[in-house]
C-alpha positions as CSV (number, residue, x, y, z in Angstrom):
1,M,175.5,19.2,29.3
2,K,173.4,17.9,26.3
3,Y,170.9,20.2,24.5
4,I,167.9,19.4,22.3
5,L,166.9,21.9,19.6
6,A,163.4,22.3,18.3
7,I,162.2,24.1,15.2
8,D,158.6,25.3,15.3
9,Q,157.6,26.3,11.8
10,S,154.2,28.0,12.2
11,T,151.8,29.9,10.0
12,S,153.2,33.3,10.9
13,G,156.8,32.6,11.5
14,T,159.6,30.2,12.5
15,K,161.0,29.7,16.0
16,A,164.1,27.9,17.3
17,L,163.8,26.6,20.8
18,L,166.7,25.3,22.9
19,F,166.1,22.9,25.7
20,D,168.6,21.8,28.4
21,S,169.2,18.3,29.7
22,V,166.3,18.4,32.1
23,G,163.8,19.8,29.5
24,D,163.8,23.5,30.5
25,L,163.6,26.0,27.7
26,I,166.7,28.2,27.9
27,A,166.6,30.3,24.7
28,R,164.4,31.0,21.7
29,S,164.6,33.0,18.5
30,D,161.8,34.1,16.1
31,L,161.6,35.3,12.5
32,P,158.4,36.1,10.7
33,H,157.8,35.3,7.1
34,R,155.6,37.1,4.5
35,Q,151.9,36.4,4.2
36,I,151.4,36.5,0.5
37,I,147.8,37.5,0.1
38,L,146.5,37.6,-3.5
39,N,143.6,39.7,-4.7
40,D,141.1,36.9,-4.4
41,G,142.0,36.1,-0.8
42,W,144.4,33.3,-1.7
43,V,147.2,32.8,0.9
44,E,150.7,31.7,0.1
45,H,154.2,31.4,1.7
46,D,157.6,31.5,0.0
47,P,159.2,28.1,0.8
48,D,162.8,29.4,0.3
49,E,162.2,32.2,2.7
50,I,160.9,29.8,5.3
51,Y,164.0,27.6,4.9
52,Q,166.3,30.5,5.2
53,N,164.5,31.6,8.4
54,V,165.0,28.1,9.8
55,L,168.8,28.5,9.3
56,G,168.5,32.1,10.7
57,V,166.7,31.2,13.9
58,V,169.0,28.3,14.7
59,K,172.1,30.4,14.3
60,D,170.5,33.1,16.5
61,V,169.4,30.9,19.3
62,I,172.8,29.4,19.6
63,R,174.3,32.9,19.7
64,K,171.7,34.0,22.4
65,S,172.3,31.0,24.6
66,G,176.0,31.1,24.5
67,I,176.3,27.3,24.7
68,D,178.9,25.2,23.0
69,Q,177.1,24.1,19.8
70,D,178.8,20.8,19.9
71,E,176.6,20.0,22.9
72,I,173.4,20.1,20.8
73,V,172.7,16.4,20.2
74,G,169.4,16.3,18.4
75,V,166.6,18.3,16.8
76,G,162.8,18.0,16.7
77,I,160.5,19.8,14.2
78,S,156.9,21.0,14.5
79,N,155.2,22.6,11.6
80,Q,152.1,24.3,10.3
81,R,149.9,21.6,8.9
82,E,147.9,21.1,5.7
83,T,150.0,23.8,4.0
84,V,151.3,22.0,0.9
85,M,153.9,22.6,-1.8
86,A,155.6,20.8,-4.6
87,W,159.2,20.9,-5.9
88,D,161.3,19.4,-8.7
89,N,163.2,16.5,-7.1
90,R,166.0,16.9,-9.6
91,T,166.8,20.5,-8.7
92,G,165.2,20.8,-5.3
93,E,163.5,24.0,-6.5
94,P,159.8,24.8,-5.7
95,V,157.5,24.8,-8.7
96,Y,155.1,27.2,-6.9
97,N,154.7,28.9,-3.5
98,A,153.4,26.9,-0.6
99,I,149.6,27.1,-0.5
100,V,148.6,27.8,3.1
101,W,146.0,25.9,5.0
102,Q,143.8,29.0,5.3
103,C,143.6,29.3,1.5
104,S,140.3,28.2,-0.1
105,R,141.4,28.3,-3.7
106,A,140.6,24.6,-4.2
107,E,136.9,25.0,-3.3
108,K,135.8,24.3,-6.9
109,I,137.9,21.1,-7.0
110,C,136.1,19.9,-3.9
111,E,132.7,20.8,-5.4
112,Q,133.5,18.7,-8.4
113,L,134.4,15.7,-6.2
114,Y,131.2,15.9,-4.0
115,E,130.0,12.4,-5.0
116,K,133.3,10.9,-3.7
117,A,133.1,12.7,-0.4
118,E,132.1,9.7,1.7
119,T,134.7,7.5,0.1
120,I,137.3,10.1,1.0
121,R,136.0,10.6,4.6
122,T,135.9,6.8,5.3
123,A,139.5,6.4,4.2
124,T,141.1,9.5,5.6
125,G,138.8,10.5,8.5
126,L,138.4,13.9,7.0
127,P,135.4,15.6,5.4
128,L,136.0,16.8,1.8
129,S,137.3,20.3,2.1
130,P,139.7,22.8,0.5
131,Y,141.2,23.2,4.0
132,F,143.3,20.0,3.6
133,S,146.3,19.4,1.5
134,A,144.8,17.1,-1.1
135,A,142.7,19.6,-3.0
136,K,145.5,22.2,-2.9
137,A,147.9,19.6,-4.4
138,A,145.3,18.9,-7.1
139,W,145.2,22.7,-7.8
140,I,149.0,22.8,-8.3
141,V,148.8,19.9,-10.7
142,E,145.9,21.4,-12.7
143,N,147.2,25.0,-12.7
144,V,151.0,25.3,-12.5
145,E,152.6,25.0,-15.9
146,G,154.7,21.9,-16.4
147,V,153.8,20.2,-13.2
148,R,151.6,17.5,-14.6
149,E,154.2,16.5,-17.2
150,K,157.0,16.4,-14.6
151,A,154.8,14.4,-12.2
152,E,154.2,11.8,-15.0
153,N,157.9,11.4,-15.1
154,G,158.3,11.0,-11.3
155,N,160.0,14.4,-11.0
156,I,157.7,16.2,-8.6
157,N,157.9,15.8,-4.8
158,C,154.8,16.9,-3.0
159,G,154.7,17.4,0.8
160,T,153.7,19.4,3.8
161,M,156.2,21.9,5.4
162,D,157.8,19.3,7.6
163,S,158.8,17.3,4.5
164,W,160.2,20.4,2.8
165,V,162.3,21.4,5.9
166,V,163.6,17.9,6.4
167,Y,164.4,17.6,2.7
168,K,166.4,20.9,2.7
169,L,168.1,20.3,6.0
170,T,169.3,16.9,4.8
171,N,170.4,18.3,1.4
172,G,167.8,16.3,-0.4
173,R,168.8,12.9,1.1
174,S,165.6,12.5,3.2
175,F,162.0,12.9,1.9
176,K,159.9,11.9,4.9
177,T,156.9,12.9,7.0
178,D,155.4,11.5,10.1
179,Y,152.0,10.0,10.8
180,S,150.5,13.1,12.3
181,N,151.2,15.3,9.2
182,A,150.3,12.5,6.8
183,S,146.9,12.1,8.4
184,R,146.1,15.8,7.7
185,T,146.7,15.7,4.0
186,Q,143.4,13.9,3.1
187,L,145.5,11.5,1.1
188,F,146.5,9.0,3.8
189,N,144.4,6.0,4.9
190,I,144.3,6.2,8.7
191,T,143.3,2.5,9.0
192,S,145.7,0.8,6.7
193,L,148.4,3.5,7.5
194,E,149.5,4.1,3.9
195,W,148.9,6.6,1.1
196,D,145.5,5.7,-0.2
197,K,145.8,4.9,-3.9
198,E,142.1,5.4,-4.7
199,V,141.9,8.7,-2.9
200,C,145.1,9.9,-4.6
201,K,143.5,9.0,-8.0
202,I,140.2,10.8,-7.1
203,F,142.2,14.0,-6.5
204,G,144.3,13.4,-9.6
205,V,147.6,13.5,-7.7
206,E,148.5,9.8,-8.0
207,K,151.6,10.6,-10.1
208,L,153.1,12.9,-7.4
209,C,155.9,11.6,-5.3
210,L,154.7,11.5,-1.7
211,P,157.1,11.2,1.3
212,E,157.9,8.1,3.2
213,V,155.7,8.0,6.4
214,C,157.6,7.3,9.6
215,D,157.0,7.2,13.3
216,S,157.0,10.6,14.9
217,N,160.1,9.7,16.9
218,A,161.9,8.1,14.0
219,N,165.3,9.3,12.7
220,F,164.4,11.6,9.8
221,G,168.0,12.2,8.7
222,M,171.1,14.1,9.7
223,T,171.7,17.8,9.4
224,D,174.4,20.3,10.2
225,F,172.2,23.3,9.3
226,N,174.0,24.1,6.1
227,G,177.5,24.0,7.8
228,L,176.5,25.8,10.9
229,L,177.3,22.9,13.1
230,K,180.7,21.1,13.1
231,A,179.1,17.7,12.8
232,P,175.6,16.6,11.7
233,I,173.0,15.7,14.3
234,P,169.8,13.6,13.9
235,I,166.4,15.0,13.3
236,H,164.7,12.6,15.7
237,G,161.2,13.9,16.1
238,V,158.6,15.4,13.8
239,L,155.0,16.4,14.6
240,G,152.4,18.7,13.1
241,D,152.2,21.7,15.4
242,S,148.9,20.9,17.1
243,H,150.0,17.3,17.6
244,G,153.2,18.6,19.1
245,A,151.2,20.6,21.6
246,L,149.0,17.6,22.5
247,C,152.2,15.6,23.1
248,G,153.9,18.4,24.9
249,Q,150.9,19.0,27.1
250,G,151.2,15.4,28.3
251,C,147.8,14.4,26.9
252,H,148.9,10.8,26.4
253,K,145.8,9.1,27.9
254,V,142.3,8.5,26.5
255,G,140.0,11.5,27.0
256,M,142.8,14.1,27.6
257,T,142.1,17.2,25.6
258,K,144.0,20.4,24.6
259,T,143.4,23.5,22.5
260,T,146.1,25.4,20.7
261,Y,145.3,29.0,20.3
262,G,147.1,30.5,17.3
263,T,146.2,32.2,14.0
264,G,143.6,29.5,13.9
265,S,143.0,26.9,16.6
266,S,143.2,23.2,16.8
267,V,141.1,21.3,19.4
268,M,142.2,17.7,20.1
269,M,141.0,14.8,22.2
270,N,143.1,11.6,22.6
271,I,140.9,8.7,21.8
272,G,143.4,5.9,22.0
273,E,144.4,3.1,19.6
274,K,141.2,2.8,17.6
275,P,139.7,5.4,15.3
276,V,136.2,6.9,15.9
277,L,134.7,8.4,12.8
278,S,132.7,11.5,13.6
279,E,129.2,12.0,12.3
280,K,128.9,15.6,13.6
281,G,131.6,17.6,11.9
282,V,134.8,16.9,13.8
283,V,137.5,14.8,12.2
284,T,139.6,11.8,13.0
285,S,143.3,12.0,12.7
286,L,146.4,10.3,14.0
287,A,148.0,11.9,17.0
288,W,151.3,10.4,16.4
289,G,153.2,7.1,15.8
290,I,155.7,6.2,18.5
291,D,157.8,3.0,18.6
292,G,155.5,1.3,16.0
293,K,152.2,2.1,17.6
294,V,149.8,4.8,16.5
295,T,147.4,6.9,18.6
296,Y,144.2,8.5,17.2
297,V,142.5,11.8,18.0
298,L,139.3,13.6,17.4
299,E,140.0,17.1,16.2
300,G,138.2,20.2,15.3
301,N,139.9,23.1,13.4
302,I,138.9,26.7,13.5
303,N,140.2,29.1,10.8
304,Y,140.0,32.3,12.7
305,T,140.9,32.7,16.4
306,G,144.0,34.7,17.0
307,A,143.5,36.0,13.4
308,V,140.3,37.6,14.6
309,M,142.2,39.8,17.0
310,K,144.7,40.7,14.3
311,W,141.8,41.8,12.1
312,V,140.4,43.9,15.0
313,V,143.9,45.6,15.3
314,D,145.0,45.9,11.7
315,D,141.8,46.4,9.8
316,L,139.3,47.9,12.3
317,G,141.9,49.8,14.2
318,L,139.9,49.4,17.5
319,I,143.0,48.6,19.5
320,D,146.7,49.0,19.0
321,S,147.7,45.4,19.9
322,P,146.0,42.1,20.5
323,K,147.5,42.2,24.0
324,M,145.0,45.0,24.8
325,S,142.0,43.0,23.9
326,G,141.4,41.3,27.3
327,K,141.6,44.6,29.2
328,I,139.1,46.3,26.8
329,A,136.8,43.3,26.9
330,F,136.5,43.6,30.7
331,E,135.2,47.2,30.2
332,A,132.3,46.1,28.0
333,N,128.7,46.4,29.1
334,P,127.8,42.9,30.5
335,E,124.2,43.3,29.1
336,D,125.4,43.9,25.5
337,T,124.2,41.2,23.1
338,T,126.7,41.7,20.2
339,Y,128.1,38.5,18.5
340,L,130.8,38.2,15.9
341,V,130.9,35.1,13.7
342,P,134.4,35.2,12.0
343,A,133.5,33.3,8.8
344,F,136.0,35.4,6.8
345,T,137.0,32.4,4.7
346,G,134.0,30.2,5.6
347,L,133.6,28.1,8.7
348,G,135.6,25.1,9.7
349,A,134.6,22.4,12.2
350,P,131.9,21.5,13.1
351,Y,130.0,23.4,10.3
352,W,132.3,22.9,7.3
353,D,130.7,25.7,5.3
354,S,133.2,27.3,3.0
355,K,130.6,29.7,1.6
356,A,129.6,31.2,5.0
357,K,130.3,34.9,5.4
358,A,131.3,36.8,8.5
359,I,128.8,38.8,10.5
360,I,128.5,41.2,13.5
361,C,124.9,41.0,14.9
362,G,122.9,41.8,18.0
363,M,124.2,45.4,18.3
364,T,122.3,48.2,20.0
365,R,122.8,52.0,19.9
366,N,125.0,51.6,23.0
367,T,127.3,49.1,21.4
368,G,130.8,50.6,21.1
369,R,134.5,49.7,20.8
370,A,134.7,47.6,24.0
371,E,131.6,45.5,23.1
372,I,132.9,44.7,19.6
373,V,136.3,43.8,21.0
374,R,134.6,41.6,23.6
375,A,132.5,39.9,20.8
376,A,135.7,39.2,18.9
377,E,137.3,37.7,22.1
378,E,134.2,35.6,22.8
379,C,133.8,34.1,19.4
380,I,137.0,32.3,20.0
381,G,135.6,30.7,23.1
382,Y,132.3,29.9,21.5
383,Q,133.9,28.1,18.5
384,I,136.0,26.0,20.8
385,T,133.0,25.1,22.9
386,D,131.2,24.0,19.8
387,I,133.9,21.5,19.0
388,L,134.5,20.1,22.5
389,T,130.8,19.5,23.1
390,I,130.6,17.3,20.0
391,M,133.9,15.5,20.8
392,S,132.7,14.6,24.3
393,E,129.5,13.2,22.9
394,E,131.0,11.2,20.1
395,A,133.9,9.7,22.1
396,G,131.6,9.0,25.0
397,V,134.2,10.6,27.3
398,P,133.2,13.4,29.7
399,L,135.3,16.6,29.7
400,R,137.2,17.0,32.9
401,E,139.7,19.7,32.1
402,L,141.1,21.6,29.0
403,R,144.8,22.1,28.6
404,V,145.6,25.1,26.5
405,D,148.6,26.7,24.8
406,G,149.5,29.5,22.4
407,G,150.0,33.2,22.8
408,P,146.3,34.1,23.4
409,T,146.3,32.0,26.6
410,R,148.0,35.0,28.2
411,D,144.6,36.8,27.9
412,K,142.9,36.4,31.2
413,Y,139.5,37.4,29.9
414,L,139.6,34.8,27.2
415,M,140.7,32.0,29.5
416,Q,138.1,32.8,32.1
417,F,135.4,33.0,29.4
418,Q,136.5,29.6,28.0
419,S,136.2,28.0,31.4
420,D,132.8,29.6,31.9
421,M,131.5,28.3,28.5
422,L,132.7,24.8,29.1
423,G,132.0,24.6,32.8
424,I,135.4,22.9,33.4
425,P,138.8,24.1,34.5
426,V,141.1,25.5,31.9
427,R,144.8,24.9,32.6
428,V,147.5,27.2,31.2
429,P,151.1,26.1,31.3
430,A,153.8,28.6,32.3
431,I,155.5,28.0,28.9
432,E,153.9,29.1,25.7
433,E,155.9,27.0,23.2
434,L,154.0,23.7,23.5
435,S,154.1,23.0,19.8
436,G,157.9,22.8,19.9
437,V,158.0,21.0,23.3
438,G,156.4,17.8,21.9
439,P,158.9,17.0,19.2
440,A,161.8,18.3,21.3
441,Y,160.9,15.9,24.1
442,L,160.3,13.0,21.7
443,A,163.7,13.6,20.2
444,G,165.3,13.8,23.6
445,I,163.7,10.6,24.8
446,A,164.7,8.8,21.6
447,M,168.3,9.9,22.2
448,G,168.3,9.0,25.9
449,V,168.6,12.6,27.1
450,Y,165.1,12.5,28.8
451,D,162.7,9.9,30.1
452,S,158.9,10.0,29.8
453,L,158.6,11.8,33.1
454,V,159.8,15.0,31.4
455,F,156.2,15.7,30.3
456,E,155.1,16.0,34.0
457,R,157.4,18.9,34.7
458,L,155.1,21.7,33.4
459,E,153.7,24.1,35.9
460,R,150.1,25.4,35.2
461,I,147.7,28.1,36.2
462,S,144.0,27.1,36.4
463,F,140.9,29.1,35.5
464,T,137.7,27.7,37.0
465,P,134.0,28.4,36.0
466,Q,132.4,31.5,37.5
467,M,129.3,31.9,35.3
468,S,125.9,30.6,36.3
469,D,124.3,27.7,34.3
470,E,121.4,30.0,33.3
471,T,123.8,32.8,31.9
472,R,125.9,30.2,30.2
473,A,122.9,28.7,28.4
474,K,121.6,32.1,27.4
475,R,124.9,33.3,26.0
476,Y,125.6,30.1,24.1
477,S,122.1,30.0,22.6
478,G,122.7,33.5,21.2
479,W,125.9,32.3,19.6
480,K,124.2,29.4,17.9
481,E,121.5,31.8,16.5
482,A,124.3,34.1,15.2
483,V,126.0,31.1,13.4
484,R,122.7,30.1,11.9
485,L,122.5,33.5,10.2
486,V,125.7,33.0,8.3
487,L,125.4,29.4,7.1
488,S,124.9,29.0,3.4
489,K,122.9,25.8,3.7
């Protein structure tokens, strides 16, 4: 028997997933890491904690499975994207915590570069925003003592979490990233497929050492997980988590679309081998590079989806667990007109307004717990509808179905509401861990363990539209009006 290991390093924690020789998930292990929230709302992660968690979950998943560790032949990695960090390449030590994709600390840097926004967007496919890695890297250079001087001497590596994990797992021998992660940094030219010298100079990070960019199914180096395995195995697949889910969902043809519901959400549409630059607020990225050929996507990113329900639980105390939200939403008064716009750290696609503030509106005297919980649930579906509507228009491709993944897809109310708002089937796979499936299957195919048919093995549950066109239009119109109230411009 041969096994493929996947590491899914996400915003909230790290998972190890073990797949057998036919692609079935046989064991998983999870460890959370600290969310370091500073007083001004900045969000950081401890890179060393994350690396130790990688080692911890791999050790634990082998223990749980009871397999012979010598039968693990390869590993794939998926990772939280846009989160960026820098480290001294002589010592391998971080110079600062990882700055998380949610963090808006680089907003002023972006404001100062406003005149260069179109140059940046044309090269990278991304609108100028503190959401992406580039401005965060610029903040590190400008604000962390000694970094600028070390960078001038070529001593600072700067990369996303995949680069850090690969670097550590290979004992510093490999400093690489893949096309999917590179395309989300706002430093990579998605047409010439190289780090863009002009854009790097605009952000003031041209002296940083950036990783080698490889195909997503390339060999990223060998690892024995710090001596855990008897012999090193290859890291043979790396994808940003949302790209991993697109790949794992089998969205390999033009027009196929998926949404990953997590802390935030990523909505992606495969648009094939040629980029389409959006004029309406979604972005163009690289889905992956496989065997020397790249595939492009349109993508919209939402800062708060699953995180909205966490807020409802932890801060409002309206329910004890996010798992209760769907049940409570079903109890709400169907005539209630409450909307929640979760602009806690601004709004992402398609609005890109980092100054927008959150709001609850449309309440009546009869609005209570169930109605507010339902509004929190529904804001997730509304935001995703915003993005998919624009994608379909700009790509000139009709939406036929939406493939979804992530923990919130277990919520029947949310999935039905999503289908109702879009007017198309929503298809939920039996397995949640799609972010890890993509790189695991890529690694397995590269090593001859699987063939491409492995992507067709997923079983799915379908939700189909039940809402009338009139009700859908009325509800969605109310959402657009609520959004208008929070926009700063």
